[in-house]
N, C-alpha and C positions, 0 to 999 in steps of 0.2 A: 084131440091128437091124430085121429085117422085124415081128418081133413089137412092138417099142417104136413104129414108125412105124404100125402098127395103132391102137396105143393113142393117140399123137398124133391120130390122125384122129376117133376117139370123142372124145376131151377136149377136141379145136376143135369140135366140133358141139356137144358141150354147152354149150362156152364161148359159142359165137354164140346159142344158145338160152336161156341161164340166166344169164348173167354181164355186166351193164350197166358197163363199165370207167369209171374215172374218168378225167378229163381224157385224153378218148381219142377219135378219129376214128372215129364210130359205123358210118358205112357203109363205111370201110376193114375195119375189125373183123368185119363181117357177108360181104364180100365175100372178104377172105384168111383170116379166123381170128385166133390169136394168132401174132405174129411170132415167139416164143419161149414154151415152157414150161419154165421153170426148174426144175431138181430139185435143185440143190448148188450150194454157194458155197464157195469156200475162198481165202482171203486177197483179192487183186484178181480172182479170177475167177470167172466164174458157168459153171455147164453145164447145159444143156438136154436135154432126153429123147432127144433125137438124137444126144446125144454131142458137141454143137458147144461149143467152149470158147471164150468171149469176154471180154475186160479190162472190167470195170465201170469205165469212166471218168467215171460220175456218182455213183459213191458208194450207185447205185441212184437214191435221190431226196436227193441230197445229203446224206446221213444215215448210212450205214455206215463211220463214220469209223475205227474200228478193223480195218475187214476183215470179211469172211464166214469163216462155221465155227468160231466161236471157242467151243471147247467149254466154257470157265470161266463164259460166262455162262448155256447152258442149266445147266450144275450149280447156279449160284447161284439159278436160276429154279425148278429143281425142290427146290433146299432148302426155299426161302421158300413154295411152295405147298404142301408138305408140313407144314411149322409153320403158315404163316397164307397162306392164298390172297389172302383178301379180308374186309376189314370197313371199315365206313364211319367216314369222318371228318366226318361231322355231329354236330351237337350237343356237341362239345368232345372226342368219342372222338378216339382217335390210334392210331398204329402206329410201330413204333422203327423199320423203314426209313425212313419219311417222315420221320423227326424227323431222324435221322442226314444224310440227303441234304440237307435244310432248311439244317442247319447247314454242310454241306460246300460249298452254293453260296455261302453268306455268306462262307465263308472263301476261294474262290476268285474270287469276282467282284471287280469294280472298284470302288474307292471306298466309299461308305458303303452300298452295297446289303445289305440286310439280313433281309429275312424273306419268303418265297416263297408264291405260292397257284398249286398243283398243276394240271393239266390232262391231257387226253387226249394233245394236239398242239399244233400252230402255230396253227392257224384258232382255236381255243378260246383259247388263248393270246394272241392279238391282243385277241378280242372282249373278255376277260374285261378287258384292260390298257385298253379305252375306257372298259367301264363301272364300272370302280375309279376311274380318274380323274374321272369325271364326279361318281360318289360323294362322292370326296373335295373336291369344290368345294362339293358341296350339305351336306358336314359342316362346311365353312368358311363358309358361308350365302352362296356366290356361285353361286346356282342358276341363273343366265345363261350360265355358263361351260360350254357344252356340245359346241362343234364341235371336229371332230379335223381336223388337217392333216397331210396326207401328201403323196408327190411324184409327179411324172409317172415312168413305167418302173419304177413300185415294185409290189411283191407282198407282200400280206399275210395271202392266205389266201381260203378259199371260204366261210365264214360269213357270213352278211348284214351283219354290220358290217364282218369283214374282205374282203370284195367291194366293197362300199363305200368302205372305204381305199385299195383296189390301185388304180395308177395306169395300168395297162394297160386300156386300155377296152373290148377283146374281153370280159374277164370283168367287166365290170359292163354288158356289152349282153347277156349272158346272159340275164338276167332282165328283167323287166319293172317290178322297184319295188326301189327300194335304200333302205338306212335314211338318213334325215335328218340335217343337219349334219356332212357330211364333204366337205372340201375338198382341192383339189389345186392344187398350188406346181410352178412349172417348177424341173427337175432341178437340184441343184448350185447354185442362185442364192440365196443368204442374203438379199442385196438384194430380191428376191422375196417372200422370207416374212416381211420386215419388211413391205413395202409391203400384203402381203394381210392381215395382224395390224392393220396402220393401217387399212384400208378396212372390214374387218370389226367392230373394234371388240375392244379387248385384254379387254375384260371378258365376251366373247362366246368366247373360245378355250379348251376345257379344256386338249389337249394336242398337240404336233407328232411326230408318230413317223417315222423313219427307219431305212432297213437300212443298215449301216456299210458293206458292199459290195451292191449289188442283185443278188440271184440269177437268179432265174428271168426278170428282165426284160434280162437280157444281160452280166452280170458286168460291173458300171459301178461305177468306184473314183471316190470323192471326192476334189477337191483337196486340197492339204496343211492348209490353214487352213479348208475349210469347216465340220466340226463345231465349232470352235472358236467361229466366228462364231455359227452356229446357238445353241450353248449362250446365249452373251450375249445372242443377243437373245431366248430365251427367258426367260431372267431378268430381263431388262429390264420384260419385258412381263409377267410372273409364268404364263407357260405351261409347264406340263409336258414335259418332253424325254423321249420313249421310243424305245428302242432295240429293234429287230426283230432279234434274233442268232438266229431260228430256222434258219438255214442256216449263219450265219457263227461259232456259237458251238463251244466245245468243240475249239478247235484249227484250225479250217479254215482259218484266215487266217495262220497260225504265229503266232497269240496266243490265250489262252484265251478271249478274246470279242475281235471285231472292233474294237470302238470302242475298245479299248486302243490302236491304232496313232495314234488322234488325241488323246491326253491330255485326254478329257474323261469326266464321267462321268454317265449320265444319272439321271432320277428312277425312271425304271421300266423293267426290262429284259425281253424277251420270248425265251422259249428254247423248244426241242424237239428234234428230230431226233437229232442227236449227243449230246444228253445219255444216251441208251441206244444208240446205233448203229445203230437201228431195230430191236434185239433186243425190244423191248417200247414200248408206247406209251405217251408221257409227253410234256408238255411243262409250261410254265409261266410266272408272271408274278413276278419279284422287284421289291420294294419298297424305296425308300430308305429309311434310319431317322427321316428327317423325316415322311415319308409314313406308315409304320407307325405311329408315335406319334399322328399324329392319329387313326386308325383305331382305335387302342387307347385313347386319351383321350376322344375325342368322339362314337364311335359308340354309343348306350345301348341299339340293340334288336339284332335278330338280323340279321346279314350274308345278304341274302336272295340269293347268288350262291354255286352248287355243282355240281360235276357227281359223277354216282354214283362215277367213278372218281379223282376230287382225291386225290392221294396213295396210290396203288395200291400195295399192299407189294410185291407182285414185281415191278411196274414200278419203284419205287425200288429195291429191292435190287438189281436189273440196273443200274441207273443208277450207284450206288456202285462195283458191281464194275468197269464199264465206264468211270469214271473214274479208278479205281485204277490201270487197265492203259493209258489214255492216259499217265498220269503215269509209271507203271513203265517203260514203254517209251519214253519221252522222245518220244511221237508229235508233240507240237508241235513241237518242235526239228526233227523230220525235214519236219512239214509247211513249216516255215519255209525249210530246208536246200534241199529239194526241189522246193518254190515256186520257188524261183529257176532250178532245174535245167528246171524245166516252163515259165518263162519263156523260159529260152533257146532251149529246144527250139521252142516257136511262133514265134520269131524266126527259126529257123533254115526253118521252113516256110513262113513271110513270104519269106524269100529266093529260097526253090525255085519257089514255086508264083505263076503269074502274077495269079491270082485273088484272093489274099490281102492284104486292106489293114492296117486297125490290128489288132493284138494287144496283150493286156492280160492282168495277173493280179496277185494278192495271194494268198500262200500256196498251197496248193493248190485255188485258183478261176481259172481260164482261159478267155479269150474270143478269137475268133478271126472277124474280120469278112471277109465274102466282096465283092468290088466287081466291077465290070466293066473298070474304070478306074483304078488305083492313083494316077495324078496327079489327076485329078478327084474318085476317091473316089464316082464313078456308080455305082449299083447296077443289077443286072439288075431287069427289069421283073417277071418271075417270082422269087421267092426260090430261090436253087442250096442253102444249105445243108441243107434236107431231103433233098435229093438225094445230098449228102456223107453224112450220117448214115446213109443206107440202105445206101449203097456201103460204109460203117465196119462197120456191121454184118457184113455178108458177109463181111468179111475178119478180124474176130475184135475188134472196138472199139466200145463203147456211148457214145456221147455224144447229145449234144441240140442243137436248132436253135431258135433264138427269132426270129421274122418279126413279131412285135408292134410297130406304130407306126413300119412301115417299114424295121425292121432285117432284115437277114440275116448271122446270126450263129452260129457254134458256141460252145458252152460246154462244161466240162469240170471236173469234180470228183472225182479220183479217192481210195481212202481214203487215211486219212492215214498208214496201212503198208507204202503202197508202195515197193517199193525202186527205185534208179537204174536198174538195167537193166530193172526193169517199165515202170520212165517211158519209158525209150528207146524199147522196144518199140511203146507207146503214139503217142510222136511217129512212129513208123516206119510205124505203119498210119496215121493219120493222114494222113499226106505222099502216101502211096501214093494213098489214097482220094479227096483232093483231086484230086491230080494224074489220077488216073480219069475224075473228072467233067469236069475242065478240058479234056481231050482232047475234050471233046463240044461245046465251044461255041467 
């Protein structure tokens, strides 16, 4: 252990000097170094260099759906690397895993989603969707349709277009220049969407994008009829409807894709994260048969949009094996069943803890609101959720806080492979961690 401690000290110093972390408090990193240096994962657990074992209550970044340490994915990646590690898919070149994955996605996706454009992740997928939507309207001779509407509290990534679409203002404030023609509408108000389209002029709107369940914005779940109303409005005004399934796809909500809870089909669907469970970098955009037909019949030149790793053969092979595991181990049904158990567990936390307000969840996505007063829902002046996250980490549970736009929220998204016993342990640690912080207020 002393040897490991010395190694941690060395790695921590290198971390502070050489590693600029994504979405991290830089000063905290410089003052304290990395909170964990993980070396191994197995199931729902992560282990660090000092031997500490913690429940990964966030599936790392909402993405390790099948759990950690699945050797099958390592073997399939090794096999594909040995045969064909990489080849370009530009200029009509192709590879077998990409073709098979595109076909599989067509089989499992809702409605008439038919063709896939592959990316390396979610931000690229969303940026691609905006460009393809605008190009679609150009092919249709409606060049003025270029505005993209998204919602407040939404999160769509950190590329320049994705940042501009993100409804969480701090992400947009990070840079001093955003992409033009992005608009934001009040969360879960279909009437507000209608009014904004009419105000801007339907002939100027290319698409509306929404997460079926808002993830990074605080696990906000749509009212029952919201997406049906949105779809009807989009059809009425000829606006493309895009769903961002980067977090909610591949079983997270208890269905293959989150939008399936609401009985509507999008015109385009973005995905990433759970498609490979984080074992390889992959994302994409699916297009409806109608949109794909316009591209195949009306596009006369080169589609001048593509990434080096679009349709990467290793990533696609990993995705196919990952989907096979999701299906063969019935992980979507498990997410549905244990999602109900998670919500019950959070409701028990609500009953035991005086500072817990609303709790909510859909599948294995859950949220706990922290309040100063349950009756009035008054919040603390300074957010308390980050303190609970720190306490939970010490107690053996990784979760996440959301404090944007005046929120004070804990969010959870454990692997879909979690067992009932592991879920009970998660809830127990959470309860103890909240009570430990509550006792100081």
